[in-house]
C-alpha positions as CSV (number, residue, x, y, z in Angstrom):
1,X,-17.7,-170.8,55.5
2,X,-16.2,-169.5,58.7
3,X,-17.5,-166.3,60.3
4,X,-15.3,-164.3,62.7
5,X,-16.3,-161.3,64.7
6,X,-14.9,-159.2,67.5
7,X,-16.8,-158.8,70.7
8,X,-16.3,-155.0,70.8
9,X,-17.6,-154.6,67.2
10,X,-20.1,-157.5,66.7
11,X,-21.5,-155.9,63.6
12,X,-18.2,-156.4,61.8
13,X,-17.9,-159.9,60.5
14,X,-15.0,-161.4,58.5
15,X,-15.8,-164.4,56.4
16,X,-13.3,-166.9,55.2
17,X,-13.1,-170.5,53.9
18,X,-12.0,-173.5,56.0
19,X,-8.9,-173.9,53.8
20,X,-7.8,-170.2,54.2
21,X,-8.5,-170.4,57.9
22,X,-6.3,-173.5,58.2
23,X,-3.5,-171.8,56.3
24,X,-3.7,-168.8,58.6
25,X,-3.6,-171.0,61.7
26,X,-0.6,-172.9,60.3
27,X,1.2,-169.6,59.7
28,X,0.5,-168.4,63.3
29,X,1.8,-171.7,64.7
30,X,4.9,-171.4,62.5
31,X,5.6,-167.8,63.8
32,X,5.0,-166.0,60.5
33,X,3.3,-163.1,62.3
34,X,5.5,-162.8,65.3
35,X,7.2,-159.7,63.8
36,X,4.0,-157.8,64.3
37,X,4.4,-158.0,68.1
38,X,8.2,-158.0,68.4
39,X,9.1,-155.7,71.4
40,X,5.5,-155.5,72.7
41,X,5.2,-156.3,76.4
42,X,2.4,-158.5,77.6
43,X,0.9,-158.2,81.0
44,X,0.8,-161.6,82.6
């Protein structure tokens, strides 16, 4: 299992399988989630 937590809320833990994590990473790399940040400016 893969456990993911956010530094600001360490008591909240998301748990997933390696297969689901790999599918998520592949989706990120393929740009499947880019629409969530379209138009958002990032400070460099």
